[in-house]
KEKEDREN-332790 format. One record per residue: residue number from 1; residue in three letters; x, y, z of N, C-alpha, C in turn. Coordinates in nm, 2 decimals, padded with zeros to 4 digits, always signed. Example, Ala and Ser with C-alpha at 12.3 -4.5 7.8 and 13.67 -1.06 7.14 Angstrom:
! residues 2
(1; "ALA"; (+01.32; -00.57; +00.78); (+01.23; -00.45; +00.78); (+01.32; -00.33; +00.78)),
(2; "SER"; (+01.28; -00.22; +00.71); (+01.37; -00.11; +00.71); (+01.29; +00.00; +00.79)),
//
This chain:
! residues 226
(1; "MET"; (+00.08; -00.12; +00.00); (+00.00; +00.00; +00.00); (+00.08; +00.13; +00.01)),
(2; "THR"; (+00.04; +00.23; -00.08); (+00.13; +00.35; -00.09); (+00.07; +00.45; +00.00)),
(3; "SER"; (+00.15; +00.51; +00.11); (+00.08; +00.60; +00.21); (+00.16; +00.74; +00.13)),
(4; "LEU"; (+00.10; +00.83; +00.19); (+00.14; +00.98; +00.14); (+00.27; +01.02; +00.23)),
(5; "THR"; (+00.38; +01.03; +00.14); (+00.49; +01.09; +00.20); (+00.57; +01.17; +00.08)),
(6; "ARG"; (+00.64; +01.26; +00.13); (+00.74; +01.33; +00.03); (+00.80; +01.24; -00.05)),
(7; "GLU"; (+00.86; +01.12; -00.02); (+00.93; +01.04; -00.11); (+00.83; +00.97; -00.21)),
(8; "THR"; (+00.71; +00.93; -00.17); (+00.64; +00.84; -00.25); (+00.57; +00.95; -00.35)),
(9; "LEU"; (+00.56; +01.07; -00.30); (+00.51; +01.18; -00.37); (+00.61; +01.20; -00.50)),
(10; "HIS"; (+00.72; +01.21; -00.47); (+00.82; +01.22; -00.58); (+00.84; +01.12; -00.68)),
(11; "ASP"; (+00.83; +01.00; -00.64); (+00.82; +00.88; -00.72); (+00.72; +00.88; -00.80)),
(12; "LEU"; (+00.58; +00.91; -00.75); (+00.47; +00.90; -00.84); (+00.46; +01.01; -00.95)),
(13; "ALA"; (+00.51; +01.13; -00.91); (+00.48; +01.24; -01.00); (+00.60; +01.25; -01.09)),
(14; "GLY"; (+00.72; +01.19; -01.05); (+00.83; +01.21; -01.14); (+00.91; +01.35; -01.09)),
(15; "ARG"; (+01.05; +01.36; -01.14); (+01.12; +01.49; -01.10); (+01.07; +01.60; -01.16)),
(16; "LYS"; (+01.01; +01.61; -01.29); (+00.96; +01.75; -01.33); (+00.85; +01.81; -01.26)),
(17; "SER"; (+00.76; +01.70; -01.26); (+00.62; +01.74; -01.20); (+00.63; +01.78; -01.06)),
(18; "PHE"; (+00.73; +01.70; -00.99); (+00.75; +01.76; -00.84); (+00.81; +01.88; -00.82)),
(19; "GLU"; (+00.92; +01.92; -00.91); (+00.96; +02.04; -00.91); (+00.88; +02.14; -00.95)),
(20; "ARG"; (+00.79; +02.14; -01.05); (+00.68; +02.23; -01.08); (+00.58; +02.24; -00.98)),
(21; "GLY"; (+00.56; +02.15; -00.89); (+00.47; +02.14; -00.79); (+00.52; +02.24; -00.67)),
(22; "LEU"; (+00.66; +02.24; -00.64); (+00.71; +02.33; -00.56); (+00.70; +02.47; -00.59)),
(23; "ASP"; (+00.70; +02.50; -00.72); (+00.67; +02.63; -00.76); (+00.52; +02.67; -00.74)),
(24; "TYR"; (+00.42; +02.59; -00.70); (+00.29; +02.61; -00.70); (+00.24; +02.61; -00.55)),
(25; "LEU"; (+00.34; +02.60; -00.47); (+00.29; +02.60; -00.31); (+00.20; +02.71; -00.28)),
(26; "GLY"; (+00.25; +02.82; -00.33); (+00.19; +02.96; -00.28); (+00.07; +02.98; -00.35)),
(27; "ARG"; (+00.01; +02.87; -00.46); (-00.11; +02.90; -00.54); (-00.21; +02.81; -00.48)),
(28; "VAL"; (-00.18; +02.74; -00.36); (-00.30; +02.64; -00.30); (-00.38; +02.73; -00.21)),
(29; "THR"; (-00.51; +02.72; -00.22); (-00.59; +02.78; -00.15); (-00.70; +02.70; -00.10)),
(30; "GLY"; (-00.79; +02.74; +00.00); (-00.91; +02.65; +00.04); (-00.89; +02.51; +00.08)),
(31; "LEU"; (-00.76; +02.49; +00.15); (-00.75; +02.35; +00.18); (-00.84; +02.31; +00.30)),
(32; "LEU"; (-00.90; +02.21; +00.28); (-01.01; +02.15; +00.38); (-00.98; +02.01; +00.39)),
(33; "HIS"; (-01.01; +01.94; +00.48); (-01.00; +01.79; +00.52); (-01.13; +01.72; +00.57)),
(34; "ARG"; (-01.15; +01.62; +00.52); (-01.27; +01.55; +00.57); (-01.23; +01.38; +00.58)),
(35; "ASP"; (-01.25; +01.34; +00.69); (-01.21; +01.19; +00.72); (-01.06; +01.18; +00.66)),
(36; "ASP"; (-01.04; +01.08; +00.56); (-00.92; +01.07; +00.51); (-00.91; +01.13; +00.36)),
(37; "SER"; (-00.97; +01.24; +00.33); (-00.95; +01.31; +00.21); (-00.92; +01.47; +00.23)),
(38; "VAL"; (-00.84; +01.52; +00.14); (-00.82; +01.66; +00.17); (-00.87; +01.73; +00.02)),
(39; "THR"; (-00.92; +01.83; +00.02); (-00.94; +01.90; -00.10); (-00.90; +02.05; -00.10)),
(40; "ALA"; (-00.87; +02.10; -00.22); (-00.81; +02.23; -00.22); (-00.82; +02.29; -00.38)),
(41; "THR"; (-00.79; +02.41; -00.38); (-00.80; +02.47; -00.55); (-00.65; +02.53; -00.55)),
(42; "VAL"; (-00.60; +02.51; -00.68); (-00.48; +02.55; -00.72); (-00.48; +02.63; -00.84)),
(43; "SER"; (-00.44; +02.76; -00.84); (-00.44; +02.86; -00.93); (-00.33; +02.84; -01.03)),
(44; "GLY"; (-00.35; +02.83; -01.17); (-00.24; +02.83; -01.26); (-00.31; +02.92; -01.38)),
(45; "THR"; (-00.30; +02.87; -01.50); (-00.36; +02.92; -01.63); (-00.51; +02.95; -01.58)),
(46; "ARG"; (-00.55; +02.84; -01.51); (-00.70; +02.85; -01.46); (-00.70; +02.79; -01.32)),
(47; "ARG"; (-00.81; +02.78; -01.26); (-00.83; +02.73; -01.11); (-00.84; +02.58; -01.14)),
(48; "TYR"; (-00.78; +02.50; -01.07); (-00.80; +02.35; -01.08); (-00.85; +02.31; -00.93)),
(49; "ARG"; (-00.95; +02.21; -00.93); (-00.98; +02.14; -00.80); (-00.89; +02.01; -00.79)),
(50; "VAL"; (-00.84; +02.02; -00.66); (-00.76; +01.87; -00.64); (-00.83; +01.80; -00.51)),
(51; "ARG"; (-00.83; +01.67; -00.52); (-00.87; +01.59; -00.42); (-00.80; +01.49; -00.38)),
(52; "LEU"; (-00.74; +01.48; -00.26); (-00.65; +01.36; -00.22); (-00.69; +01.28; -00.14)),
(53; "ASP"; (-00.68; +01.15; -00.13); (-00.72; +01.03; -00.05); (-00.61; +01.00; +00.02)),
(54; "THR"; (-00.61; +01.03; +00.16); (-00.49; +01.00; +00.25); (-00.50; +00.89; +00.33)),
(55; "GLY"; (-00.59; +00.81; +00.30); (-00.60; +00.69; +00.39); (-00.48; +00.58; +00.39)),
(56; "THR"; (-00.52; +00.45; +00.40); (-00.40; +00.36; +00.37); (-00.35; +00.35; +00.24)),
(57; "ARG"; (-00.42; +00.38; +00.12); (-00.36; +00.40; +00.00); (-00.39; +00.53; -00.05)),
(58; "PHE"; (-00.29; +00.60; -00.08); (-00.27; +00.74; -00.15); (-00.33; +00.74; -00.28)),
(59; "SER"; (-00.42; +00.82; -00.30); (-00.47; +00.83; -00.44); (-00.51; +00.99; -00.46)),
(60; "TRP"; (-00.55; +01.02; -00.58); (-00.56; +01.16; -00.61); (-00.68; +01.19; -00.73)),
(61; "ASP"; (-00.71; +01.31; -00.75); (-00.80; +01.34; -00.84); (-00.79; +01.50; -00.86)),
(62; "CYS"; (-00.75; +01.54; -00.98); (-00.75; +01.67; -01.03); (-00.80; +01.69; -01.16)),
(63; "ASP"; (-00.88; +01.82; -01.19); (-00.95; +01.82; -01.31); (-00.85; +01.87; -01.42)),
(64; "CYS"; (-00.74; +01.89; -01.41); (-00.64; +01.93; -01.53); (-00.62; +01.80; -01.60)),
(65; "PRO"; (-00.59; +01.84; -01.74); (-00.59; +01.72; -01.84); (-00.48; +01.61; -01.81)),
(66; "TRP"; (-00.36; +01.67; -01.76); (-00.25; +01.57; -01.74); (-00.29; +01.49; -01.61)),
(67; "ALA"; (-00.37; +01.51; -01.51); (-00.41; +01.40; -01.42); (-00.52; +01.34; -01.47)),
(68; "GLN"; (-00.60; +01.39; -01.55); (-00.71; +01.30; -01.61); (-00.67; +01.20; -01.69)),
(69; "GLU"; (-00.55; +01.20; -01.73); (-00.48; +01.09; -01.82); (-00.43; +00.99; -01.72)),
(70; "GLY"; (-00.44; +01.02; -01.57); (-00.39; +00.92; -01.47); (-00.25; +00.95; -01.40)),
(71; "ASN"; (-00.22; +01.09; -01.44); (-00.07; +01.12; -01.40); (-00.09; +01.19; -01.28)),
(72; "CYS"; (+00.01; +01.20; -01.20); (+00.03; +01.26; -01.06); (+00.09; +01.41; -01.11)),
(73; "CYS"; (+00.00; +01.51; -01.11); (+00.04; +01.64; -01.18); (+00.11; +01.73; -01.08)),
(74; "LYS"; (+00.15; +01.85; -01.11); (+00.19; +01.94; -01.02); (+00.09; +02.02; -00.93)),
(75; "HIS"; (-00.03; +02.01; -00.97); (-00.13; +02.06; -00.87); (-00.15; +01.98; -00.75)),
(76; "VAL"; (-00.15; +01.83; -00.80); (-00.16; +01.73; -00.68); (-00.02; +01.75; -00.59)),
(77; "VAL"; (+00.09; +01.75; -00.64); (+00.20; +01.76; -00.57); (+00.20; +01.89; -00.48)),
(78; "ALA"; (+00.15; +01.99; -00.52); (+00.16; +02.13; -00.45); (+00.04; +02.10; -00.33)),
(79; "VAL"; (-00.05; +02.06; -00.34); (-00.17; +02.03; -00.23); (-00.12; +01.95; -00.15)),
(80; "ALA"; (-00.05; +01.82; -00.18); (+00.00; +01.73; -00.09); (+00.11; +01.77; -00.03)),
(81; "LEU"; (+00.20; +01.86; -00.07); (+00.32; +01.91; +00.00); (+00.26; +02.00; +00.11)),
(82; "VAL"; (+00.18; +02.09; +00.08); (+00.10; +02.18; +00.17); (+00.04; +02.10; +00.29)),
(83; "HIS"; (-00.05; +02.01; +00.26); (-00.10; +01.91; +00.36); (+00.00; +01.85; +00.44)),
(84; "LEU"; (+00.11; +01.79; +00.40); (+00.21; +01.72; +00.47); (+00.27; +01.83; +00.57)),
(85; "TYR"; (+00.30; +01.95; +00.52); (+00.37; +02.06; +00.60); (+00.27; +02.09; +00.73)),
(86; "GLU"; (+00.14; +02.11; +00.69); (+00.06; +02.15; +00.79); (+00.02; +02.02; +00.90)),
(87; "GLN"; (+00.03; +01.91; +00.84); (+00.03; +01.78; +00.95); (+00.14; +01.78; +01.02)),
(88; "GLU"; (+00.25; +01.83; +00.98); (+00.38; +01.82; +01.06); (+00.40; +01.96; +01.17)),
(89; "HIS"; (+00.36; +02.07; +01.11); (+00.38; +02.20; +01.16); (+00.26; +02.27; +01.21)),
(90; "GLY"; (+00.15; +02.24; +01.15); (+00.01; +02.31; +01.18); (+00.02; +02.44; +01.11)),
(91; "PRO"; (-00.08; +02.51; +01.10); (-00.23; +02.47; +01.15); (-00.28; +02.37; +01.06)),
(92; "THR"; (-00.37; +02.29; +01.12); (-00.42; +02.19; +01.03); (-00.54; +02.23; +00.94)),
(93; "ALA"; (-00.57; +02.20; +00.86); (-00.69; +02.24; +00.76); (-00.81; +02.21; +00.85)),
(94; "PRO"; (-00.91; +02.31; +00.82); (-01.05; +02.28; +00.89); (-01.10; +02.18; +00.82)),
(95; "ALA"; (-01.21; +02.13; +00.87); (-01.29; +02.01; +00.81); (-01.39; +02.06; +00.70)),
(96; "ALA"; (-01.40; +01.99; +00.59); (-01.50; +02.04; +00.49); (-01.65; +02.02; +00.54)),
(97; "PRO"; (-01.72; +02.12; +00.50); (-01.86; +02.10; +00.53); (-01.91; +01.97; +00.46)),
(98; "ASP"; (-02.00; +01.89; +00.52); (-02.06; +01.77; +00.46); (-02.18; +01.81; +00.36)),
(99; "VAL"; (-02.12; +01.82; +00.24); (-02.21; +01.88; +00.12); (-02.32; +01.76; +00.09)),
(100; "GLU"; (-02.29; +01.65; +00.09); (-02.37; +01.52; +00.07); (-02.48; +01.52; +00.16)),
(101; "ALA"; (-02.45; +01.53; +00.31); (-02.56; +01.54; +00.41); (-02.65; +01.66; +00.37)),
(102; "HIS"; (-02.60; +01.77; +00.34); (-02.68; +01.88; +00.31); (-02.77; +01.86; +00.18)),
(103; "LEU"; (-02.71; +01.80; +00.07); (-02.81; +01.79; -00.03); (-02.92; +01.68; +00.00)),
(104; "ARG"; (-02.87; +01.57; +00.08); (-02.98; +01.48; +00.11); (-03.09; +01.53; +00.19)),
(105; "SER"; (-03.05; +01.63; +00.27); (-03.15; +01.69; +00.35); (-03.27; +01.77; +00.28)),
(106; "LEU"; (-03.24; +01.80; +00.15); (-03.32; +01.89; +00.07); (-03.43; +01.82; +00.00)),
(107; "ASP"; (-03.54; +01.87; -00.01); (-03.64; +01.79; -00.09); (-03.62; +01.80; -00.22)),
(108; "ARG"; (-03.71; +01.73; -00.31); (-03.69; +01.74; -00.46); (-03.70; +01.88; -00.52)),
(109; "ASP"; (-03.80; +01.97; -00.46); (-03.82; +02.08; -00.53); (-03.70; +02.18; -00.50)),
(110; "GLU"; (-03.64; +02.16; -00.37); (-03.54; +02.25; -00.33); (-03.40; +02.20; -00.42)),
(111; "LEU"; (-03.39; +02.07; -00.45); (-03.27; +02.02; -00.52); (-03.27; +02.09; -00.68)),
(112; "LEU"; (-03.40; +02.08; -00.72); (-03.42; +02.13; -00.84); (-03.40; +02.27; -00.86)),
(113; "ALA"; (-03.45; +02.36; -00.77); (-03.41; +02.50; -00.77); (-03.27; +02.52; -00.77)),
(114; "LEU"; (-03.22; +02.45; -00.67); (-03.06; +02.47; -00.68); (-02.99; +02.45; -00.79)),
(115; "LEU"; (-03.03; +02.34; -00.86); (-02.96; +02.31; -00.98); (-02.99; +02.40; -01.10)),
(116; "LEU"; (-03.13; +02.43; -01.12); (-03.15; +02.54; -01.21); (-03.10; +02.69; -01.18)),
(117; "ALA"; (-03.09; +02.72; -01.06); (-03.01; +02.86; -01.03); (-02.87; +02.84; -01.07)),
(118; "GLU"; (-02.80; +02.72; -01.04); (-02.67; +02.70; -01.08); (-02.64; +02.71; -01.23)),
(119; "ALA"; (-02.74; +02.65; -01.31); (-02.73; +02.65; -01.45); (-02.76; +02.79; -01.52)),
(120; "ASP"; (-02.83; +02.87; -01.45); (-02.84; +03.01; -01.48); (-02.72; +03.09; -01.49)),
(121; "ARG"; (-02.63; +03.05; -01.38); (-02.50; +03.12; -01.35); (-02.39; +03.05; -01.43)),
(122; "SER"; (-02.40; +02.93; -01.50); (-02.30; +02.86; -01.57); (-02.35; +02.81; -01.70)),
(123; "PRO"; (-02.30; +02.88; -01.80); (-02.33; +02.85; -01.94); (-02.30; +02.72; -01.98)),
(124; "ALA"; (-02.19; +02.66; -01.92); (-02.14; +02.51; -01.96); (-02.23; +02.43; -01.90)),
(125; "LEU"; (-02.27; +02.44; -01.77); (-02.37; +02.34; -01.71); (-02.50; +02.35; -01.76)),
(126; "SER"; (-02.55; +02.47; -01.81); (-02.68; +02.50; -01.88); (-02.68; +02.42; -02.01)),
(127; "LEU"; (-02.57; +02.42; -02.09); (-02.56; +02.34; -02.22); (-02.55; +02.22; -02.18)),
(128; "ASP"; (-02.49; +02.14; -02.09); (-02.48; +02.02; -02.05); (-02.62; +01.97; -02.04)),
(129; "LEU"; (-02.71; +02.04; -01.94); (-02.84; +01.98; -01.90); (-02.92; +01.99; -02.03)),
(130; "GLN"; (-02.91; +02.09; -02.11); (-03.00; +02.10; -02.25); (-02.96; +01.98; -02.34)),
(131; "VAL"; (-02.84; +01.94; -02.35); (-02.80; +01.84; -02.44); (-02.85; +01.72; -02.37)),
(132; "ARG"; (-02.84; +01.70; -02.25); (-02.88; +01.57; -02.20); (-03.03; +01.56; -02.21)),
(133; "ALA"; (-03.11; +01.67; -02.18); (-03.26; +01.67; -02.18); (-03.29; +01.62; -02.34)),
(134; "ALA"; (-03.23; +01.69; -02.44); (-03.26; +01.66; -02.57); (-03.23; +01.53; -02.62)),
(135; "ALA"; (-03.12; +01.47; -02.56); (-03.07; +01.31; -02.61); (-03.15; +01.24; -02.54)),
(136; "SER"; (-03.21; +01.26; -02.42); (-03.29; +01.16; -02.36); (-03.45; +01.16; -02.43)),
(137; "ALA"; (-03.46; +01.28; -02.48); (-03.60; +01.28; -02.55); (-03.59; +01.23; -02.71)),
(138; "GLY"; (-03.48; +01.21; -02.75); (-03.45; +01.18; -02.90); (-03.45; +01.29; -02.97)),
(139; "ASP"; (-03.45; +01.40; -02.92); (-03.48; +01.53; -03.02); (-03.33; +01.58; -03.07)),
(140; "THR"; (-03.30; +01.50; -03.19); (-03.19; +01.52; -03.26); (-03.17; +01.66; -03.34)),
(141; "ALA"; (-03.28; +01.72; -03.36); (-03.29; +01.86; -03.42); (-03.24; +01.95; -03.33)),
(142; "ALA"; (-03.30; +01.94; -03.20); (-03.25; +02.05; -03.09); (-03.10; +02.02; -03.07)),
(143; "LEU"; (-03.06; +01.90; -03.05); (-02.92; +01.85; -03.05); (-02.83; +01.93; -03.13)),
(144; "ARG"; (-02.86; +01.90; -03.26); (-02.79; +01.98; -03.36); (-02.76; +02.12; -03.34)),
(145; "THR"; (-02.89; +02.18; -03.34); (-02.89; +02.32; -03.30); (-02.78; +02.38; -03.19)),
(146; "LEU"; (-02.80; +02.29; -03.06); (-02.73; +02.33; -02.94); (-02.59; +02.29; -02.97)),
(147; "LEU"; (-02.55; +02.19; -03.04); (-02.40; +02.16; -03.07); (-02.33; +02.25; -03.16)),
(148; "GLU"; (-02.41; +02.27; -03.26); (-02.35; +02.36; -03.37); (-02.34; +02.51; -03.30)),
(149; "GLY"; (-02.42; +02.55; -03.23); (-02.38; +02.68; -03.15); (-02.28; +02.67; -03.07)),
(150; "ALA"; (-02.25; +02.57; -03.00); (-02.14; +02.56; -02.90); (-02.03; +02.52; -02.98)),
(151; "LEU"; (-02.01; +02.46; -03.06); (-01.88; +02.40; -03.11); (-01.83; +02.44; -03.26)),
(152; "ARG"; (-01.92; +02.50; -03.33); (-01.88; +02.54; -03.47); (-01.77; +02.67; -03.44)),
(153; "LEU"; (-01.67; +02.66; -03.51); (-01.56; +02.76; -03.49); (-01.55; +02.87; -03.61)),
(154; "THR"; (-01.58; +03.00; -03.59); (-01.56; +03.09; -03.70); (-01.45; +03.20; -03.69)),
(155; "SER"; (-01.40; +03.19; -03.55); (-01.28; +03.27; -03.53); (-01.21; +03.22; -03.41)),
(156; "PRO"; (-01.08; +03.26; -03.39); (-00.99; +03.19; -03.29); (-01.06; +03.22; -03.15)),
(157; "VAL"; (-01.04; +03.11; -03.07); (-01.10; +03.11; -02.92); (-00.98; +03.12; -02.83)),
(158; "PRO"; (-00.99; +03.23; -02.74); (-00.89; +03.28; -02.65); (-00.88; +03.15; -02.53)),
(159; "TRP"; (-00.76; +03.15; -02.47); (-00.76; +03.05; -02.37); (-00.85; +03.06; -02.26)),
(160; "GLU"; (-00.89; +03.19; -02.25); (-01.01; +03.20; -02.12); (-01.13; +03.12; -02.16)),
(161; "GLN"; (-01.15; +03.10; -02.27); (-01.29; +03.01; -02.32); (-01.24; +02.86; -02.35)),
(162; "ALA"; (-01.11; +02.83; -02.33); (-01.09; +02.68; -02.38); (-01.15; +02.59; -02.28)),
(163; "ALA"; (-01.17; +02.61; -02.17); (-01.24; +02.50; -02.08); (-01.39; +02.51; -02.11)),
(164; "ASP"; (-01.45; +02.61; -02.15); (-01.59; +02.57; -02.18); (-01.61; +02.50; -02.31)),
(165; "TYR"; (-01.52; +02.54; -02.39); (-01.52; +02.46; -02.51); (-01.50; +02.30; -02.51)),
(166; "ALA"; (-01.39; +02.28; -02.42); (-01.37; +02.14; -02.38); (-01.48; +02.08; -02.32)),
(167; "ARG"; (-01.56; +02.15; -02.23); (-01.65; +02.08; -02.17); (-01.78; +02.06; -02.27)),
(168; "ALA"; (-01.80; +02.15; -02.37); (-01.89; +02.12; -02.47); (-01.88; +02.01; -02.54)),
(169; "VAL"; (-01.77; +01.98; -02.57); (-01.71; +01.86; -02.64); (-01.74; +01.72; -02.55)),
(170; "HIS"; (-01.72; +01.74; -02.43); (-01.75; +01.63; -02.35); (-01.90; +01.62; -02.35)),
(171; "SER"; (-01.95; +01.71; -02.34); (-02.11; +01.71; -02.33); (-02.16; +01.62; -02.46)),
(172; "ALA"; (-02.11; +01.67; -02.55); (-02.16; +01.61; -02.71); (-02.13; +01.48; -02.71)),
(173; "VAL"; (-02.00; +01.44; -02.66); (-01.96; +01.28; -02.66); (-02.08; +01.21; -02.57)),
(174; "ASP"; (-02.11; +01.26; -02.47); (-02.20; +01.20; -02.37); (-02.36; +01.19; -02.45)),
(175; "ALA"; (-02.40; +01.29; -02.51); (-02.51; +01.29; -02.60); (-02.50; +01.17; -02.68)),
(176; "VAL"; (-02.40; +01.13; -02.75); (-02.37; +01.04; -02.85); (-02.40; +00.90; -02.77)),
(177; "GLY"; (-02.34; +00.90; -02.65); (-02.36; +00.76; -02.58); (-02.52; +00.76; -02.53)),
(178; "LEU"; (-02.56; +00.86; -02.51); (-02.71; +00.84; -02.45); (-02.81; +00.80; -02.58)),
(179; "LEU"; (-02.78; +00.84; -02.70); (-02.85; +00.80; -02.80); (-02.84; +00.66; -02.84)),
(180; "ALA"; (-02.72; +00.64; -02.82); (-02.66; +00.50; -02.85); (-02.72; +00.40; -02.75)),
(181; "SER"; (-02.73; +00.44; -02.63); (-02.79; +00.33; -02.53); (-02.94; +00.33; -02.53)),
(182; "SER"; (-03.01; +00.41; -02.60); (-03.16; +00.42; -02.60); (-03.20; +00.38; -02.74)),
(183; "ASP"; (-03.11; +00.29; -02.81); (-03.16; +00.24; -02.94); (-03.18; +00.34; -03.05)),
(184; "ARG"; (-03.10; +00.42; -03.05); (-03.11; +00.52; -03.15); (-02.95; +00.54; -03.22)),
(185; "ALA"; (-02.91; +00.40; -03.27); (-02.78; +00.40; -03.32); (-02.75; +00.48; -03.43)),
(186; "GLU"; (-02.85; +00.48; -03.53); (-02.83; +00.58; -03.64); (-02.82; +00.70; -03.62)),
(187; "GLU"; (-02.88; +00.76; -03.54); (-02.88; +00.91; -03.49); (-02.75; +00.93; -03.42)),
(188; "ALA"; (-02.71; +00.83; -03.35); (-02.59; +00.84; -03.26); (-02.47; +00.87; -03.36)),
(189; "VAL"; (-02.46; +00.76; -03.47); (-02.37; +00.78; -03.57); (-02.35; +00.92; -03.65)),
(190; "GLU"; (-02.47; +00.95; -03.68); (-02.50; +01.09; -03.75); (-02.44; +01.20; -03.68)),
(191; "LEU"; (-02.49; +01.20; -03.55); (-02.44; +01.31; -03.44); (-02.29; +01.30; -03.43)),
(192; "SER"; (-02.23; +01.17; -03.41); (-02.08; +01.17; -03.42); (-02.03; +01.23; -03.53)),
(193; "GLY"; (-02.06; +01.20; -03.64); (-01.99; +01.25; -03.78); (-02.01; +01.40; -03.77)),
(194; "LEU"; (-02.12; +01.46; -03.72); (-02.14; +01.61; -03.70); (-02.03; +01.66; -03.60)),
(195; "LEU"; (-02.02; +01.60; -03.51); (-01.92; +01.65; -03.41); (-01.77; +01.65; -03.46)),
(196; "HIS"; (-01.73; +01.55; -03.53); (-01.60; +01.55; -03.60); (-01.58; +01.66; -03.69)),
(197; "THR"; (-01.70; +01.68; -03.77); (-01.70; +01.80; -03.87); (-01.68; +01.93; -03.80)),
(198; "LEU"; (-01.76; +01.95; -03.69); (-01.75; +02.07; -03.62); (-01.64; +02.11; -03.55)),
(199; "THR"; (-01.56; +02.00; -03.51); (-01.41; +02.04; -03.41); (-01.31; +02.00; -03.51)),
(200; "GLU"; (-01.32; +01.99; -03.63); (-01.20; +01.94; -03.72); (-01.07; +02.04; -03.70)),
(201; "ASP"; (-01.11; +02.18; -03.68); (-01.01; +02.29; -03.67); (-00.99; +02.32; -03.52)),
(202; "ALA"; (-01.05; +02.26; -03.43); (-01.04; +02.31; -03.29); (-00.88; +02.31; -03.24)),
(203; "GLU"; (-00.81; +02.21; -03.27); (-00.65; +02.22; -03.23); (-00.60; +02.33; -03.28)),
(204; "ASP"; (-00.63; +02.37; -03.39); (-00.58; +02.50; -03.45); (-00.62; +02.64; -03.41)),
(205; "MET"; (-00.76; +02.61; -03.36); (-00.82; +02.77; -03.35); (-00.85; +02.79; -03.19)),
(206; "VAL"; (-00.83; +02.69; -03.11); (-00.86; +02.71; -02.99); (-00.72; +02.71; -02.90)),
(207; "GLU"; (-00.69; +02.83; -02.85); (-00.57; +02.85; -02.76); (-00.58; +02.76; -02.63)),
(208; "ASP"; (-00.50; +02.66; -02.63); (-00.53; +02.55; -02.53); (-00.40; +02.52; -02.46)),
(209; "PRO"; (-00.34; +02.62; -02.37); (-00.21; +02.59; -02.30); (-00.22; +02.48; -02.20)),
(210; "GLU"; (-00.34; +02.44; -02.14); (-00.34; +02.34; -02.05); (-00.39; +02.19; -02.10)),
(211; "GLY"; (-00.40; +02.19; -02.24); (-00.44; +02.06; -02.31); (-00.58; +02.02; -02.29)),
(212; "GLU"; (-00.67; +02.12; -02.23); (-00.80; +02.06; -02.20); (-00.89; +02.02; -02.32)),
(213; "VAL"; (-00.87; +02.11; -02.43); (-00.94; +02.10; -02.56); (-00.88; +01.96; -02.63)),
(214; "LEU"; (-00.75; +01.94; -02.61); (-00.70; +01.82; -02.67); (-00.74; +01.69; -02.61)),
(215; "ALA"; (-00.75; +01.69; -02.46); (-00.81; +01.58; -02.39); (-00.95; +01.56; -02.44)),
(216; "ALA"; (-01.01; +01.66; -02.45); (-01.16; +01.64; -02.50); (-01.18; +01.58; -02.63)),
(217; "LEU"; (-01.10; +01.64; -02.74); (-01.10; +01.58; -02.88); (-01.06; +01.43; -02.86)),
(218; "GLU"; (-00.95; +01.40; -02.77); (-00.93; +01.26; -02.76); (-01.06; +01.17; -02.70)),
(219; "HIS"; (-01.11; +01.23; -02.63); (-01.24; +01.16; -02.56); (-01.34; +01.15; -02.69)),
(220; "LEU"; (-01.35; +01.25; -02.78); (-01.44; +01.23; -02.89); (-01.39; +01.12; -02.98)),
(221; "ARG"; (-01.27; +01.10; -03.00); (-01.20; +01.01; -03.12); (-01.21; +00.86; -03.02)),
(222; "ASP"; (-01.21; +00.87; -02.91); (-01.21; +00.74; -02.85); (-01.31; +00.74; -02.71)),
(223; "PRO"; (-01.43; +00.73; -02.72); (-01.52; +00.77; -02.61); (-01.50; +00.66; -02.50)),
(224; "THR"; (-01.45; +00.54; -02.53); (-01.44; +00.43; -02.43); (-01.30; +00.45; -02.37)),
(225; "GLY"; (-01.22; +00.54; -02.40); (-01.08; +00.55; -02.34); (-01.10; +00.60; -02.21)),
(226; "PRO"; (-00.99; +00.60; -02.15); (-00.98; +00.64; -01.98); (-01.01; +00.78; -01.97)),
//
């Protein structure tokens, strides 16, 4: 079993990511712990959420593309090192609020209102929900309209919008899967072809310093991949 130590962290991340993680120590904020887990935010080109499981077997999750491929990234290194330092020297991070317990305490209408309010604030979440609703209903005309609006590129996309574009690609891939799993294989194939057409210039037109769009395009090319 692999426990969290500075040495095992170095072995898991490799020298390059470990050293880059050292440069990110001052960018770790919002460190919270709950039972055998730690969560925090790391600010880089954008803000990334990191979760560490620090029980008998150390594991991690970060929403950056490098970590999504299974690698121990610089963001994980930074959070882990801050956690180890605080364990040894204090102060310890405060306990994280029990979000799951809070959500379970809400009734259906309260949960729905919460989700809809968040969708109003988040264009990416709103698109994801609309795409799922259209796919579940088999409304391929609405799907085409939604995804053409989100993915068709007519001008370069700056890096600030790369994450939203990547998420739209992931939502589109999920829609294909929903169609395929509901006995609409022909529509799923047609939609997949449309997505490849819409995104064929994405690597050239989207500024993607963190590799988020590239990871999304790989998901499109291989939906069954990791």
